[in-house]
N, CA, C and O atoms as CSV, one atom per row, in Angstrom:
chain,resi,resn,atom,element,x,y,z
A,1,MET,N,N,-13.597,-3.897,-5.859
A,1,MET,CA,C,-13.208,-2.996,-5.288
A,1,MET,C,C,-13.389,-3.052,-3.812
A,1,MET,O,O,-13.140,-4.125,-3.263
A,2,GLY,N,N,-13.867,-1.850,-2.956
A,2,GLY,CA,C,-14.173,-1.788,-1.154
A,2,GLY,C,C,-13.354,-2.370,-0.649
A,2,GLY,O,O,-12.326,-2.666,-1.257
A,3,ALA,N,N,-13.593,-2.743,0.754
A,3,ALA,CA,C,-12.582,-3.059,1.856
A,3,ALA,C,C,-12.019,-4.491,1.190
A,3,ALA,O,O,-10.830,-4.765,1.347
A,4,GLU,N,N,-12.779,-5.278,0.542
A,4,GLU,CA,C,-12.271,-6.957,0.368
A,4,GLU,C,C,-11.017,-6.071,-0.704
A,4,GLU,O,O,-9.990,-6.750,-0.700
A,5,HIS,N,N,-10.899,-5.196,-1.302
A,5,HIS,CA,C,-10.322,-5.209,-2.658
A,5,HIS,C,C,-9.656,-3.738,-2.985
A,5,HIS,O,O,-9.860,-3.224,-4.085
A,6,PRO,N,N,-8.804,-3.042,-1.927
A,6,PRO,CA,C,-8.766,-1.791,-2.029
A,6,PRO,C,C,-8.308,-1.251,-3.588
A,6,PRO,O,O,-7.753,-1.828,-4.523
A,7,SER,N,N,-8.799,0.098,-3.407
A,7,SER,CA,C,-8.192,0.663,-4.893
A,7,SER,C,C,-6.791,1.174,-4.983
A,7,SER,O,O,-6.396,1.732,-3.960
A,8,HIS,N,N,-6.089,1.117,-5.822
A,8,HIS,CA,C,-4.597,2.437,-6.027
A,8,HIS,C,C,-4.907,3.248,-6.465
A,8,HIS,O,O,-4.201,4.256,-6.444
A,9,LEU,N,N,-5.990,3.230,-7.022
A,9,LEU,CA,C,-6.340,4.820,-7.926
A,9,LEU,C,C,-6.614,5.926,-7.213
A,9,LEU,O,O,-6.428,7.028,-7.728
A,10,PRO,N,N,-7.070,5.811,-5.996
A,10,PRO,CA,C,-6.932,7.379,-5.625
A,10,PRO,C,C,-5.441,7.881,-4.976
A,10,PRO,O,O,-4.922,8.997,-4.943
A,11,GLY,N,N,-4.954,6.469,-4.442
A,11,GLY,CA,C,-3.010,7.302,-4.028
A,11,GLY,C,C,-2.616,7.322,-5.004
A,11,GLY,O,O,-1.574,7.975,-4.937
A,12,LEU,N,N,-2.908,6.755,-6.718
A,12,LEU,CA,C,-2.239,7.236,-7.748
A,12,LEU,C,C,-2.559,8.602,-8.140
A,12,LEU,O,O,-1.699,9.385,-8.543
A,13,VAL,N,N,-3.695,8.867,-8.033
A,13,VAL,CA,C,-4.268,10.293,-8.570
A,13,VAL,C,C,-3.652,11.356,-7.542
A,13,VAL,O,O,-3.123,12.308,-8.118
A,14,THR,N,N,-3.608,11.396,-6.150
A,14,THR,CA,C,-2.840,11.946,-5.133
A,14,THR,C,C,-1.048,12.242,-5.579
A,14,THR,O,O,-0.405,13.271,-5.369
A,15,ALA,N,N,-0.662,11.192,-6.121
A,15,ALA,CA,C,0.875,11.056,-6.677
A,15,ALA,C,C,1.008,11.822,-7.505
A,15,ALA,O,O,2.048,12.479,-7.456
A,16,ALA,N,N,-0.053,12.121,-8.737
A,16,ALA,CA,C,0.010,12.450,-9.598
A,16,ALA,C,C,0.630,14.242,-9.437
A,16,ALA,O,O,0.941,15.051,-10.310
A,17,ASN,N,N,0.619,14.336,-8.099
A,17,ASN,CA,C,0.991,16.202,-7.879
A,17,ASN,C,C,2.410,15.925,-7.824
A,17,ASN,O,O,3.029,16.983,-7.710
A,18,ASP,N,N,3.163,14.912,-7.862
A,18,ASP,CA,C,4.645,14.455,-7.766
A,18,ASP,C,C,5.252,14.752,-9.650
A,18,ASP,O,O,4.838,13.997,-10.529
A,19,ASP,N,N,5.846,15.460,-9.854
A,19,ASP,CA,C,6.465,15.197,-11.201
A,19,ASP,C,C,6.934,14.557,-11.653
A,19,ASP,O,O,6.928,14.470,-12.881
A,20,VAL,N,N,7.560,13.805,-10.893
A,20,VAL,CA,C,7.975,12.512,-11.192
A,20,VAL,C,C,7.657,11.258,-11.604
A,20,VAL,O,O,7.996,10.479,-12.496
A,21,ILE,N,N,6.672,11.307,-10.407
A,21,ILE,CA,C,5.416,10.178,-10.452
A,21,ILE,C,C,4.458,10.310,-12.302
A,21,ILE,O,O,4.059,9.599,-13.225
A,22,ARG,N,N,4.546,11.888,-11.815
A,22,ARG,CA,C,3.450,11.910,-13.427
A,22,ARG,C,C,4.239,11.691,-14.301
A,22,ARG,O,O,3.615,11.055,-15.150
A,23,ALA,N,N,5.621,11.880,-14.739
A,23,ALA,CA,C,6.436,11.686,-15.885
A,23,ALA,C,C,6.509,9.779,-16.380
A,23,ALA,O,O,6.541,9.178,-17.454
A,24,VAL,N,N,6.510,9.318,-14.716
A,24,VAL,CA,C,6.470,7.822,-15.431
A,24,VAL,C,C,5.047,7.103,-15.390
A,24,VAL,O,O,4.914,5.937,-15.759
A,25,VAL,N,N,3.836,7.995,-14.844
A,25,VAL,CA,C,2.486,7.459,-15.679
A,25,VAL,C,C,2.557,8.347,-17.196
A,25,VAL,O,O,2.862,7.568,-18.099
A,26,ARG,N,N,2.446,9.122,-17.466
A,26,ARG,CA,C,2.218,9.611,-18.726
A,26,ARG,C,C,3.269,8.700,-19.563
A,26,ARG,O,O,2.827,8.219,-20.606
A,27,ASP,N,N,4.376,8.464,-19.277
A,27,ASP,CA,C,5.153,7.407,-20.304
A,27,ASP,C,C,4.667,5.962,-20.225
A,27,ASP,O,O,4.967,5.136,-21.087
A,28,ARG,N,N,3.836,5.654,-19.061
A,28,ARG,CA,C,3.093,4.225,-19.504
A,28,ARG,C,C,2.418,4.369,-20.030
A,28,ARG,O,O,2.159,3.444,-20.800
A,29,ILE,N,N,1.455,5.738,-20.107
A,29,ILE,CA,C,0.165,5.405,-20.861
A,29,ILE,C,C,0.514,5.618,-22.663
A,29,ILE,O,O,-0.024,4.996,-23.579
A,30,GLU,N,N,1.504,6.621,-22.763
A,30,GLU,CA,C,1.579,7.008,-23.846
A,30,GLU,C,C,2.283,5.622,-24.539
A,30,GLU,O,O,2.152,5.382,-25.739
A,31,ARG,N,N,2.885,4.932,-23.811
A,31,ARG,CA,C,3.405,3.746,-24.484
A,31,ARG,C,C,2.355,2.351,-24.768
A,31,ARG,O,O,2.209,1.596,-25.729
A,32,ALA,N,N,1.744,2.446,-23.441
A,32,ALA,CA,C,0.436,1.038,-23.622
A,32,ALA,C,C,-0.231,1.599,-24.754
A,32,ALA,O,O,-0.230,0.921,-25.781
A,33,PHE,N,N,-0.932,2.967,-24.760
A,33,PHE,CA,C,-1.706,3.176,-25.264
A,33,PHE,C,C,-1.816,4.170,-27.032
A,33,PHE,O,O,-2.366,3.935,-28.108
A,34,ASP,N,N,-1.266,4.891,-26.683
A,34,ASP,CA,C,-0.209,5.788,-28.125
A,34,ASP,C,C,0.400,4.945,-29.043
A,34,ASP,O,O,0.039,4.782,-30.209
A,35,GLU,N,N,1.673,4.224,-28.277
A,35,GLU,CA,C,2.346,3.581,-29.203
A,35,GLU,C,C,2.139,1.810,-29.795
A,35,GLU,O,O,2.753,1.170,-30.647
A,36,GLN,N,N,0.952,1.442,-28.858
A,36,GLN,CA,C,0.975,0.194,-29.153
A,36,GLN,C,C,-0.569,-0.178,-29.477
A,36,GLN,O,O,-0.802,-1.171,-30.166
A,37,LEU,N,N,-1.596,0.609,-28.987
A,37,LEU,CA,C,-3.290,0.536,-29.664
A,37,LEU,C,C,-3.643,1.634,-30.480
A,37,LEU,O,O,-4.530,1.761,-31.324
A,38,ALA,N,N,-2.871,2.313,-30.107
A,38,ALA,CA,C,-3.521,3.622,-31.744
A,38,ALA,C,C,-3.159,3.080,-32.734
A,38,ALA,O,O,-4.050,3.405,-33.519
A,39,PRO,N,N,-2.082,2.122,-33.589
A,39,PRO,CA,C,-1.714,2.403,-34.699
A,39,PRO,C,C,-2.801,1.278,-34.976
A,39,PRO,O,O,-3.168,1.264,-36.151
A,40,ARG,N,N,-3.409,0.315,-34.135
A,40,ARG,CA,C,-3.977,-0.514,-34.720
A,40,ARG,C,C,-5.541,0.388,-34.891
A,40,ARG,O,O,-6.405,-0.477,-35.036
A,41,ARG,N,N,-5.992,1.370,-34.913
A,41,ARG,CA,C,-7.133,1.945,-34.473
A,41,ARG,C,C,-7.025,2.739,-36.134
A,41,ARG,O,O,-5.970,3.155,-36.613
A,42,PRO,N,N,-8.487,2.813,-36.866
A,42,PRO,CA,C,-8.177,3.462,-38.189
A,42,PRO,C,C,-8.574,4.524,-37.951
A,42,PRO,O,O,-9.072,4.640,-36.831
A,43,GLY,N,N,-8.553,5.672,-38.772
A,43,GLY,CA,C,-8.929,6.777,-38.973
A,43,GLY,C,C,-8.393,8.051,-38.274
A,43,GLY,O,O,-7.280,7.857,-37.787
A,44,ALA,N,N,-8.833,9.183,-38.108
A,44,ALA,CA,C,-8.177,10.350,-37.339
A,44,ALA,C,C,-8.124,9.741,-35.790
A,44,ALA,O,O,-8.770,8.756,-35.431
A,45,ASP,N,N,-7.384,10.381,-35.087
A,45,ASP,CA,C,-7.558,10.889,-33.772
A,45,ASP,C,C,-7.468,9.760,-32.731
A,45,ASP,O,O,-8.099,9.759,-31.673
A,46,ARG,N,N,-6.486,8.647,-33.203
A,46,ARG,CA,C,-6.235,7.382,-32.907
A,46,ARG,C,C,-5.752,7.398,-31.404
A,46,ARG,O,O,-5.676,6.424,-30.656
A,47,GLU,N,N,-5.572,8.157,-31.243
A,47,GLU,CA,C,-4.353,8.182,-29.628
A,47,GLU,C,C,-5.544,8.340,-28.777
A,47,GLU,O,O,-5.636,7.585,-27.809
A,48,LEU,N,N,-6.742,9.463,-29.054
A,48,LEU,CA,C,-7.916,10.103,-28.179
A,48,LEU,C,C,-8.439,8.695,-27.987
A,48,LEU,O,O,-8.630,8.131,-26.910
A,49,ARG,N,N,-8.665,8.158,-29.364
A,49,ARG,CA,C,-9.711,6.847,-29.233
A,49,ARG,C,C,-8.798,5.657,-28.922
A,49,ARG,O,O,-9.425,4.598,-28.931
A,50,ALA,N,N,-7.826,5.564,-28.719
A,50,ALA,CA,C,-6.924,4.645,-27.711
A,50,ALA,C,C,-7.206,4.450,-26.234
A,50,ALA,O,O,-7.518,3.496,-25.521
A,51,GLU,N,N,-6.909,6.082,-26.024
A,51,GLU,CA,C,-7.054,5.992,-24.311
A,51,GLU,C,C,-8.305,6.439,-23.881
A,51,GLU,O,O,-8.531,6.582,-22.679
A,52,SER,N,N,-9.239,6.703,-24.839
A,52,SER,CA,C,-10.652,6.810,-24.092
A,52,SER,C,C,-11.202,5.826,-23.344
A,52,SER,O,O,-11.478,6.137,-22.186
A,53,PRO,N,N,-11.433,4.738,-23.692
A,53,PRO,CA,C,-12.084,3.432,-22.917
A,53,PRO,C,C,-11.432,3.682,-21.728
A,53,PRO,O,O,-12.106,4.044,-20.764
A,54,ALA,N,N,-10.075,3.533,-21.614
A,54,ALA,CA,C,-9.025,3.462,-20.103
A,54,ALA,C,C,-9.451,4.831,-19.370
A,54,ALA,O,O,-9.508,4.954,-18.147
A,55,ALA,N,N,-9.700,5.700,-20.176
A,55,ALA,CA,C,-10.397,7.153,-18.933
A,55,ALA,C,C,-11.125,6.953,-18.695
A,55,ALA,O,O,-11.279,7.267,-17.514
A,56,VAL,N,N,-12.431,6.254,-19.351
A,56,VAL,CA,C,-13.950,5.957,-18.785
A,56,VAL,C,C,-13.682,4.957,-17.522
A,56,VAL,O,O,-13.975,5.303,-16.378
A,57,ILE,N,N,-13.205,3.917,-17.770
A,57,ILE,CA,C,-12.877,2.776,-17.005
A,57,ILE,C,C,-12.413,3.013,-15.745
A,57,ILE,O,O,-12.815,2.507,-14.697
A,58,THR,N,N,-10.968,4.337,-16.015
A,58,THR,CA,C,-10.565,4.541,-14.518
A,58,THR,C,C,-11.355,5.370,-13.846
A,58,THR,O,O,-11.577,5.089,-12.668
A,59,GLY,N,N,-11.952,6.555,-14.416
A,59,GLY,CA,C,-13.068,7.131,-13.682
A,59,GLY,C,C,-14.332,6.754,-12.778
A,59,GLY,O,O,-14.810,7.145,-11.714
A,60,ILE,N,N,-14.672,5.651,-13.890
A,60,ILE,CA,C,-15.581,4.914,-13.057
A,60,ILE,C,C,-15.251,4.170,-11.661
A,60,ILE,O,O,-15.783,4.232,-10.553
A,61,ALA,N,N,-14.009,3.347,-12.238
A,61,ALA,CA,C,-13.304,2.597,-10.888
A,61,ALA,C,C,-12.655,3.715,-9.426
A,61,ALA,O,O,-12.300,3.347,-8.306
A,62,VAL,N,N,-12.690,4.900,-9.915
A,62,VAL,CA,C,-12.145,6.011,-8.770
A,62,VAL,C,C,-13.503,6.116,-7.892
A,62,VAL,O,O,-13.593,5.923,-6.680
A,63,LEU,N,N,-14.621,6.495,-8.862
A,63,LEU,CA,C,-15.889,6.910,-8.083
A,63,LEU,C,C,-16.660,6.076,-7.331
A,63,LEU,O,O,-17.228,6.263,-6.255
A,64,ARG,N,N,-16.574,4.729,-8.353
A,64,ARG,CA,C,-17.290,3.415,-7.249
A,64,ARG,C,C,-16.225,3.604,-5.740
A,64,ARG,O,O,-16.699,3.848,-4.630
A,65,GLY,N,N,-15.010,3.461,-5.968
A,65,GLY,CA,C,-14.040,3.334,-4.681
A,65,GLY,C,C,-14.333,4.406,-3.904
A,65,GLY,O,O,-14.358,4.244,-2.684
A,66,LYS,N,N,-14.619,5.744,-4.497
A,66,LYS,CA,C,-15.082,6.550,-3.035
A,66,LYS,C,C,-16.291,6.528,-2.777
A,66,LYS,O,O,-16.575,7.199,-1.785
A,67,VAL,N,N,-17.409,5.861,-3.432
A,67,VAL,CA,C,-18.342,6.301,-2.902
A,67,VAL,C,C,-18.977,4.450,-2.441
A,67,VAL,O,O,-20.100,3.982,-2.260
A,68,GLY,N,N,-17.869,3.989,-2.412
A,68,GLY,CA,C,-17.853,2.496,-1.880
A,68,GLY,C,C,-19.406,1.444,-2.820
A,68,GLY,O,O,-20.388,0.867,-2.354
A,69,ALA,N,N,-19.003,1.601,-3.963
A,69,ALA,CA,C,-19.935,1.263,-4.890
A,69,ALA,C,C,-19.371,-0.472,-5.086
A,69,ALA,O,O,-18.154,-0.458,-5.272
A,70,ARG,N,N,-19.983,-2.013,-5.090
A,70,ARG,CA,C,-19.567,-3.059,-5.450
A,70,ARG,C,C,-19.324,-2.648,-6.902
A,70,ARG,O,O,-18.868,-3.461,-7.706
C-alpha cells in the first residue's frame, strides 16, 4: 500500500454509505464467501467462519493505509 500502491478500501468504505453500492458489495461478499467457501467449512457457523479471515485482512489493510504503514 502507501503512496506506491494506493488503497481503494477507504473509498469503498465511504461508498458503502450508498444503498446501491452497499447492495452490490453485500451480494459479492455473500457469493464469494457464503456460497463458495462456507460449504467447504465443517461444523456450525460456516458463513461466519468463511467471512472472518477476509474481515480481519480488510481491517488490517484499511488501518495500514490510514496510518501509512508498509
